[in-house]
C-alpha positions, 0 to 999 in steps of 0.5 A, spaced: 601 294 699 609 294 700 611 296 707 616 301 706 618 301 714 624 298 712 627 301 706 626 308 710 630 305 716 635 304 710 634 311 707 636 314 714 644 313 715 644 313 707 642 320 707 646 322 712 652 318 710 651 322 703 650 329 706 656 328 710 661 326 704 658 332 700 661 337 705 667 341 704 672 340 707 675 342 714 667 341 716 669 335 721 665 338 727 659 339 723 660 332 719 660 329 726 653 333 729 650 329 722 652 323 725 650 323 732 644 326 729 643 321 724 645 315 728 640 317 734 634 318 729 636 311 726 636 308 733 629 311 734 627 308 728 628 301 729 626 302 737 619 304 733 619 298 729 621 293 735 616 296 739 611 295 733 613 288 732 607 283 733 610 276 738 603 273 738 600 267 736 599 267 728 603 273 727 607 273 721 614 271 721 616 276 717 614 283 719 614 290 715 615 285 709 616 289 702 618 287 695 620 290 688 623 287 682 630 288 681 633 283 676 627 281 672 630 275 669 633 272 674 628 273 679 632 277 684 628 282 688 630 288 692 625 285 698 626 286 706 623 283 711 625 282 718 623 276 724 625 276 732 631 274 730 633 280 725 630 286 728 634 285 735 640 285 731 638 291 728 636 294 734 642 292 737 647 295 731 643 302 731 644 303 739 651 301 738 653 306 732 650 312 736 656 310 742 661 309 737 660 316 734 660 319 741 666 316 743 670 317 737 668 325 737 676 326 739 680 320 736 683 323 730 684 330 733 690 332 735 689 334 742 688 327 745 688 322 739 693 317 739 699 317 734 697 310 732 690 312 731 691 319 727 691 318 720 693 325 717 690 323 709 683 321 712 679 327 715 675 325 721 669 327 716 670 321 712 671 316 718 663 319 720 661 318 713 663 311 713 660 309 719 653 311 717 655 307 710 656 301 714 650 302 718 646 302 712 649 295 709 648 293 716 641 294 717 640 291 709 644 285 711 639 283 717 633 285 713 634 282 706 629 276 704 632 276 697 638 271 697 642 275 692 640 282 695 643 279 702 650 277 698 650 284 695 650 287 703 654 281 705 660 284 700 659 291 700 660 291 708 667 290 706 668 296 703 667 301 709 670 297 714 677 296 709 677 304 709 676 305 717 681 300 719 686 301 713 686 309 713 684 310 721 687 304 724 694 303 727 701 302 725 700 296 721 693 298 718 695 297 711 696 289 713 690 288 718 685 291 713 688 287 707 688 281 711 681 282 713 679 284 705 682 277 702 679 273 707 671 276 707 673 276 700 675 268 699 668 267 703 665 272 699 666 268 693 664 261 696 658 264 697 656 267 690 658 260 687 653 257 693 648 262 692 648 260 684 648 253 686 642 254 690 638 258 685 640 253 679 638 247 683 632 248 686 628 249 679 624 255 683 627 261 678 627 265 684 632 268 689 626 269 695 628 266 701 621 263 702 621 260 695 628 257 696 627 253 703 625 246 702 627 245 695 634 245 695 636 237 693 638 232 698 645 228 698 651 231 696 649 236 692 646 240 699 652 238 702 657 242 697 652 248 697 652 248 705 659 248 706 660 254 701 655 258 706 658 255 711 665 257 711 663 264 708 659 265 714 665 262 719 670 267 717 665 272 717 663 270 725 670 268 726 669 261 727 675 257 729 680 255 725 677 261 720 679 267 726 686 268 724 684 275 721 680 277 727 686 279 732 690 283 727 683 287 725 681 288 732 687 290 734 689 295 729 682 298 727 680 305 731 676 303 737 670 305 734 671 301 728 673 295 733 667 296 736 662 295 730 667 289 726 666 285 732 660 288 735 656 287 729 659 285 723 661 278 726 654 277 727 652 276 720 656 270 720 652 267 726 646 270 724 647 266 717 647 260 720 641 261 723 638 264 717 641 261 711 644 254 713 639 251 717 633 252 713 636 252 707 640 245 707 637 242 713 640 234 712 647 238 711 646 241 718 644 235 721 650 231 718 655 236 719 653 239 726 658 234 730 664 237 727 661 244 728 660 243 735 666 240 736 670 245 732 666 250 737 668 247 743 675 247 741 674 255 739 672 257 746 678 253 750 683 255 744 682 263 744 681 263 751 688 260 753 690 265 747 687 271 751 691 270 757 698 270 753 696 277 750 700 283 752 696 287 747 689 290 750 686 290 743 688 283 741 686 281 748 679 283 747 679 280 739 681 273 742 675 273 747 670 274 741 673 268 738 671 265 744 664 267 745 663 265 738 664 258 740 659 259 745 654 261 740 656 256 735 654 251 740 647 254 741 646 254 735 648 247 732 644 244 738 638 244 735 634 246 741 630 252 743 634 254 748 640 254 744 638 257 739 635 263 743 641 263 747 645 264 741 641 269 738 641 273 745 648 272 746 649 275 739 646 281 742 649 282 749 655 280 746 655 286 741 653 290 747 658 288 752 664 288 747 662 294 744 663 298 750 669 294 752 672 296 746 670 303 747 674 304 754 680 301 751 679 306 746 679 311 751 686 308 755 689 308 748 687 315 746 690 317 753 696 312 754 698 312 746 700 305 747 695 298 747 700 295 752 697 292 758 704 293 762 703 301 761 697 302 765 698 299 771 694 303 776 690 307 772 684 306 777 687 311 782 688 317 777 681 315 773 676 312 778 670 313 773 674 309 768 676 304 772 668 302 774 667 303 767 671 298 765 670 293 770 663 293 768 665 292 761 669 286 764 664 283 768 660 282 763 664 280 758 666 274 763 658 273 764 657 275 771 650 273 774 646 280 773 649 281 767 647 281 760 651 276 757 650 271 763 643 269 761 645 268 754 651 263 756 647 259 761 641 258 756 646 256 750 650 251 755 643 248 757 640 248 750 647 244 748 647 240 754 640 237 753 644 233 747 651 233 747 653 232 755 660 232 754 661 237 749 657 242 754 661 240 760 667 241 756 664 248 754 663 251 761 670 251 763 670 257 758 667 261 764 673 259 769 677 261 763 674 267 761 674 270 769 681 269 769 683 273 763 678 279 765 680 279 772 688 279 770 686 285 765 682 289 770 688 288 775 694 289 770 691 295 768 686 298 773 690 296 780 697 295 782 702 300 782 701 308 778 705 307 772 708 314 770 705 314 763 698 314 767 700 319 772 697 325 769 691 321 765 684 325 766 678 322 767 672 320 762 669 327 761 661 328 760 662 326 753 665 320 754 660 318 759 654 319 755 657 315 750 657 309 755 651 310 759 646 307 754 651 300 753 652 300 761 644 301 762 642 295 757 647 291 760 644 291 767 637 291 764 637 285 760 641 282 766 636 283 770 630 282 766 631 279 758 624 277 758 622 282 753 628 280 747 626 273 749 619 273 748 621 276 741 627 271 739 623 265 741 618 264 735 624 265 730 628 260 733 622 255 733 620 256 726 628 255 724 628 249 727 622 246 724 625 248 718 631 243 719 627 238 722 628 239 729 624 238 735 626 240 742 628 233 746 622 231 751 624 229 758 623 223 760 615 222 764 616 219 771 610 214 771 604 216 773 599 212 778 592 210 775 586 209 777 587 202 780 593 203 784 597 201 778 603 205 773 602 207 766 
């Protein structure tokens, strides 16, 4: 019997999106209320699935699985299932959406919306409908177990995000939206060619992920197919040097859209490394691991230095994400359980921390009608609650011990150190650089002499506090006790390493004395 759980999870936001688009013009408040209700229901649904997910020994790797024939002649199925990696990312994504809905409640109103964020050609109704539609595709891309279906969701995500950036973004929104679309489209075309190549070369007459693992020919064929998938995912992640679209898209997107773009959509790239690149192309993954590790370390340092030189708050936050994705790439291609588990946990924690940072930066932009750091000096003096939330988001971004991102960063570096000591040591300097650019950002916006632009700022209201409170709770909860999430992730990471033919390096055993006083 097919399990309908994941279809239901897709159906809830899809029906909500259709209901919002069907509303007559001018019903913006009702659209917001529907978006909030549906997003909360979707999150509750995802949590129920997460609680029901079995982590005991002998449990199926892919759970809540269902498969329905879609294109029979090609062996394409409408197939879903989640492992420990996918379920935690789905829960993170569905948690972030209600926060984005609440934080964007007044973004497009004439009362306190910044000029650069208002787009008279688009109504708030369209924005919230697009957010729910994007949520459908985000869930689908993590839950798909048919490679062709995954590709469909991978490409479909571009459409609502393109309109969110291009219709509701800043002054250069059209340029940023087109750049985002073209980069992603090129990556998607490379992936499509590789998907077809995998289907033909495997000889399985199936696009099912389980059928394809172990059936892709080795040698040059596997390397070329790997590169097609890898480049598509590296653009989406974005991994250095494929990252150049993100600062523009992150800066010009409305704050809620930027939170989803960096918090969730970019994780599809790193998720793809683990789910598809490693198991489908194990030989090529091992062959290309070192160049990818080097690019990851370069990305950590390069993006950190660029972040320190930014004057635009949103561009700075976007560059911090490029650095963080370097740590995630380092953990994945170290081929250790610690590194892989840390990388997945980093995906979750980065989505929470950076989502919060983008949201609170959005509050600042909406009040000050500017993205320039220099315009917000002394904000904490007139808006202490905003200053406190900004500080928490910043400290989480720099991975302060006790915050959720610390254990993620620690595990990725520890996992990398067991195999690549020099690269791990170099990457560790990124932690110091992160402290510099985050603390400088906080000092220049929240402290110092009170700027005239912020002298009349109002502090966070009840709705805005409700929007950020769940993320703050998760930052501390996962920072203090991440074990429940790690227990879900670990089995899936170990299965992935087995698919790629890698095991954790064994520590050298100390010589043990035997019964006659000698040594073994």
